[in-house]
N, C-alpha and C positions, 0 to 999 in steps of 0.2 A: 717499731717499724711499721705496724699495722695502722697507727694513727697518723703517719706522715702524709698519706694521700688526702685525708680528711683536712689536715691542717693547711695543706697546699691549696685546696679547693676553697677553704674559708678565707684565706688570704687573698685569693684572686677575686673572690666575691666582694670583700671589703674595698679592694681597690676600685672595682667597677662601681660600687655604691658611691664612693667619693667622687668619681668622675661624673656620675649622673647628677649628684647634688651640685657639683660646680657648674654644670651646664644648665641646671634648672635655675640656679640663681642668675646666671648671665642671660638666660633667654626666657622671658615670660611665656612666649608661645610654647616652648618645649615643655615648660613646667605644666601648662594647661593640658597638653597631651598626655604627660605622664599621670596626672591626677585622674584622668578619665579612663586610661587603659590599664593601669596597674592597680592592684589592691594595696591597702595600707601595709607598710613593711614593718617587720619586727626587727629591731637591731640585733646584730650578732647572732643571726639564724642562717648563716651561709646562704644557699640558693634556694631554700625551701619555698620562698614566696613565688617561684615560677609555677609550681604545680597547680595551684588553683587556676591560674591562667589557661593552662592547657586543657584542663577538665571543663572549664567553662566554655572554652572555644568549641570543643567537640559537642557539647550539649546544645549550644546555640545553633551550630551548623546543622544538627539533626532536625531540630525544630523548624529551622529555615527551609531545609530540604522538603519536609512534609508539606509545609505551606506552599512552597513552589510547585510541588507535584500536584497539589489539589487545584491550584490556579491553572496550571497547564491542562489538567484533565477536563476542566470546564471550558477552556478557550482554545486550546490547541492539542488535540488528541495525539497527533503524530509526534509532537515534541515530548509529550507525556510519556510515550513509549521509550524514546530515546533516554529520557531522564530516569526512568525506572531501570533500564538496562544498565545504566552507569552508576546507579546507586542501589546495590543489592541489599544494603542494610536498612533500607527504608522500612519503617514500621507499618506493616500491613494490617491495620485494624479491621474489624468487621464492617464498620461504616465505610471505610475507604474501599474495601473489597466490593461492597454493594454498589458504590458509586461508579466504579470501573465498568461493571456490567450494565448498569443503567445507561452509562454513556454509549456502550456498544449497541444496545437496543435502539436508542434514540438515533444513532448515526445510520445504522442499517435501515431503520424505518424510513428515515428522511431520504436516504439514497434511493430507495425503491419508489418513494412517492414522487420524486422529481425526475425519474428516468423512465424511459419507455421499457416495456417488458420484453426482454430479449432472451427469456429462458429457453433452454433446449427442451421442447415439449413441456413447458411450464414446470419443470421439475428441477433442473439444475440451476442454482442461483447464479446470476450473472456476475461476471468479474467487475468489481468496482473498487475505488480507492478505500471507501469505508470498510469493505470486507477484507481487503488486504491488510489494512491496519489492525482490524480485529484479530486476524490470524496472528499478526506480530505480537499483539498484546497478550493473547493466549500463550504464545511461545515464551515471551519474557516471564510471565507468571510461572510457567512450568520450569523454566531454567533456574528460577529462584526458590524453587521448592514449594510454591503455594498451590500448584496444580499437579499433585503427584501422580494421579491416575490418568491425566490427560495424555492421550497418545500412547497409552501403555501397551497397546497391541498393534502390531505392524505385520508386514508380510512375512517376516522371519519367525514370529511366534504366534501366527494365526492359530486358534485353538485346534482346528482340524487341518493339519498339514498334509503334504504329499500330493497324491493324485487328486484332480478335481472331479473325477467321475464318482458320482454318488447315486447308486441304485435306490429305488424306493425301499427295497427291503433292507439295505444297509442303513439307510436314514432311520428307519424304524428300529433297527437293532441298536443303534448308538443313542438315540434320543429317548427311546421307550415310549414314543408317541406314534400313533398310527397316521398314515397318509391322509386319512379322512379328517383327523383333527387339525391337520396343517392345511387343509383346503378351505378357504373362506367360504362360509355359507351365507348367502344373501338373506337379509332380514325382511320379513313380511309385514313389519309394523306399519309402514306407510300403505301397504295394500289393505290391511285391515281398517286403517283409518279411512281410506277412500271408500270402502264398503259401508262403514258406519255413516259417513257424510251421505252417501247416495241413499241409504235407507231412511235418514232423517228427511231428506229432500222429498223422497216419495211419500212419506207420511204427511208432510206439510202440504204436498200437492193434493193429496186425497182429502185431508180434513179441512184445509183452508181454501181450497180451490185455486192455489197458485199454479201458474204454468210450469209444468215439470221441465220443459226445454229451456226456459228462462233461467230456472234454478241451476240446472246443469251448466248452462253457458256461463253464469256468474261464477260458479265454483271453478270452472276451468280458467277463467280470466284471473281469478284470485290466486290460483295455484301458479300460474305463469308469472304473475306480478311478484309473488313471493320469491320465486326462483330467480328471476332477473334482477329485481330491485333490492331484495333482501337476502340474496344468497341462500334462500330456502330456510331462513331462521324460524319463520312461523311453523313450517312443516316439521322442523327438527324439535321445536318446543312441544308440539303435539305428540310426536313420537316418543320423546323422553317422558312425557306425562303418562302415556299409556304403558311404557316399558321403563320403569325406574332403574333397572339394572344396566341400562344402556350407557349412562354417564361413567360409572366406574370402569366399564370395559374400554371406553374411549381413553380414559386417563391412563390405564395400564398399557394400552396399545401405544399411545404416544411416549410413555416412559420408556418403552423398548427402543423406539427410534432415538430418543434423546441420549439414553446411556450408551448405546452402541456407537453412535456418532462421536460422543465424548471419548470413549475408550479408543477409538480408531484414529483419534487426533484431528477430527474435523470440528471446528469451532461451532457451537450452536449459537444462533443469533436471536432465537425467540420460539415461542410456541403459542398455540391457541387450542382450546378445548371445546369451543362451541362456535356455531355459525355466526352469532352475534359478535363474538370476539374477532372472528376472521373478517367480518364485514368492516370493522374499525381499523384493521391493520393492513396497510398497503402491501406488505410482504405476503399476505395470504389472500386478501379480497379479490385480487385479479385472477386467482387460480381457481376460484369456484369450489373451495373446500370448506368443510364445516369443522374440521379439526386437522392440526398439522404441527409438525416441527421443522423449522427452517435451519438447515446446517450449511456449511460452506466448505468445500474441498478445493483449496487453491490449486493443488497439483492437477486435479481433474479439469478444472476450468481452463488452466493454461494449456493443457493437452488438447482440449476440445478446440480451443482457438487455433492451435497448430495442426489440427486434424491428425494428431499422433497420440492416441490413447493407450496407455500401457495396461497390461492384464491386471496388475496390482491395483490400479485405480478402479478398474471395472469390479474387482472383487470387493474393494471397500465400499463402493456405492451399493452394490447388490446386497451386502450384508445389512447395511443400514436400512434399506428400503424394506427388506424382508423381516426386520427386527420386530415390527408391530405384530405381524402374524405369529412370530415365535412367542412374543410375550402373552398374547391371548391364549395360545395353545397351552402354554405352561401354567397359566392362572386358572383357566376355565376348562381345559381339556378339549376345547374347540375354538377355532378362530371364526368368528362371525364377520368381523370387519377385515379389511385387507384386500378386497377385490381391486380397489383403486391402486393399491401398492403393486399388485401383480401387473396391472396394465401399465403402470409407470415403468416397471422393469422391462416389460416386453417392448414398449415404445423406445425406451433408451437403447437397448440392445439391437433392436431392429435398425435404428438410425445409424448404428456403426457399420452396417453392412455396405461394402463397396457395390458399385453398379455392376453386377454380374449375375449370371444365371444360377450360380451355386454359391449362395450366401454363406458366410462363415457362421452367422448367428441364425441357424434355422430353428424350426420348432423343437427338435431334439436337444440341440445345444442350449437353448433358452431354458427349457425345462430342467436340465441338469444343472445350469448355473443357479437356478432358483432353489434347487435342493441343496446345493453346496452352500449357498448363502444362508438359508434358514437353519442349516445344521450349525454353522458357526455362530450365528446369532443366539441359538439356544444354549450352546456351550458357554458363550460370554455371559449371558443373563444368569445362568446357574453358578458360574464361577463367582460373579459379583452380585449375588442375590441380596445381601445386606445393603449394598449401594443402591440397588434397584428399589428395595423397599422404602428406603429413606427418600428417594426421589419421587416415588408415588405419593408418599405422605406430603411432600412439599408441593406437588402439583395439586393435590386435593385441597390444600389450603390456599391455592391461588398465588403461590410463591413467585417472586420475581426471578429473572434469569440468575441473578447472583445468588439468591436463596437456594435455588435448585442445585447449583453447582457446589455451593457450601455444603448442602445436605449429602451430596456424593462423596465429597472429599472428607467430610467429617465422619461419615460411616466407614470410609476406607481406613482412616486412622483408628477409629474405635475397634474395628474387627481385623486390624492389622492386614489389610488387603495390599498386595504389591503388584506391579506389573508382572505379567507372565514371564517366567524365566525361560520357559520352553513350551512347545505345543502340548495340548492336553492329549493328543493322539495323532496317529498317522494313518492315512488311507494308502495302502500299498497294493501294487499289482504283483501277485505271486507268479513266478515263472511256471509255465505249464498249466496255469489256471485261467479260467475265463472271467472269474469274478474277483473284485477287489475285497481286501480284508481290512479290518480296523484293529490296530494295535496301539496300546498306550506307551510303548517304549520301543525303540529300535534296538536291534541285537548289539550294536556298538555301545549303547548306554550301559547295558548290563556288564559288558567287558570292563568298561571304565569304572564302574562302581566296585567290581571285584579287585581291581588292580590298585585302587586308591582309597585306602581306608581313612586317610587324613583329610579327604575332600568330599564330604557328604553332599548329596544333591548337586552333583556337577552339572554345569550348564552345557547342553549339547550345542556344538558349533553348527549353525544353520548350513554353512557351506559343506560341512562334512556330511550332514543329513542329506542334502541334495545330491552330493556325490554318490552316497549309497543308493539313492533312488535311481540315479543314472546308471549305476552298475547293474541294478536289478532289471532295469528297462533294456539295457544292452544284452544282458544274458537271455532275456525273454525273446528278443528279436532274433538272436542266434538260434535259439531253439526252433522258432518258427521257420527260419531259413533252412535248417537241417530237416524239418519235416517236409517242406516244399520240395527239397532235393530228392528225398526218399520217394515222394509221390511221382515226380517227374521221371525218376529212374525206373 
């Protein structure tokens, strides 16, 4: 009984083989097709000769898919995204991964070069087709598991959740860093260089009889020319020569921007670590910077275009901007650079104010937002320290965009880093208290852990956390109302 199905299949196969042979004899054209598409048949073997055909077809299709994607990546970036989305099994080799990000850099660089600079205060990258496609490519790679840590932090699992009010003392308590260390300290290297040049000119004037006024005037013209024509590259070279520790600080500063932008889901399109490099890159040359990381937030750009900016987008931008200061403070105990970042944040927030006498973003609100942003940046960098170290190493080696992102992801896999399952802590306003407190877990989390032994490390529902915060705020308002009634009575 068990062999009957096999006999039945073999009989059918033999009948089919007879039909094929008859048709092959009667039709030379059909015989030619059969010889090219079918392998040599073994008599009396049932239907086994179909299996190599199926295996060969899948293999050829995969190789063809890879070749097609590579061609599209070079000629039609938009279609390459669509092709990648529809072929999740595409083999993502290291070389193919690298060429994807090389294409992103080339396209965003070309888009900036052939377009007028319409950045908001020269800081928010303009909305363009190349940047929208870049965002789509990042998302496609994330959806297929190639970028596990990209966008791993959002408004629901921001490391410091809860209230946005961050007092200086609370910031110091959480980060174990002083406000002094988080305040950018201006460098005096260029001042010392200027004094040295002036001294040399004075000596030449005395010993050689040269006109001191002519020397000073020539120095001034040279300095202005360096700033206007060379983006201050010569001055920067002199400063780095006199202060060798400057370059490592710049690298670690930019690594902070890079990693936080990546973790927050804002595609990074490139970076520069010197004025010479910025001068050659249209994404940075027009901004007058000596180092920088260019990232793109499509949601923020769309909201700016509609003049409807959400608080979550403001928070995301603020954290990325303040991440350089956070990185320097963590690595050196003092942020030397970052004054430009502070000015960028002030400018960005000030431009959000409506035309009124009582602006929403006043000095107090901006300072608080800066503290909130630097707090979250510090917590991110500490949580993903291994990824940060790998990124710094890639930047120091002059790695490409693809190599930097590969370093982040490779470190994440090596050290088993995952997207945050919940915030690292909460800033809560206690009823009857005037100051906020920092807690690493909400009361509801403890109750859940006690009542569920089979579900360790339960994920806290963000909506439930917000509901608890709302209840606390409502209770506090009620307490204040009761006190006011007592005073009035």
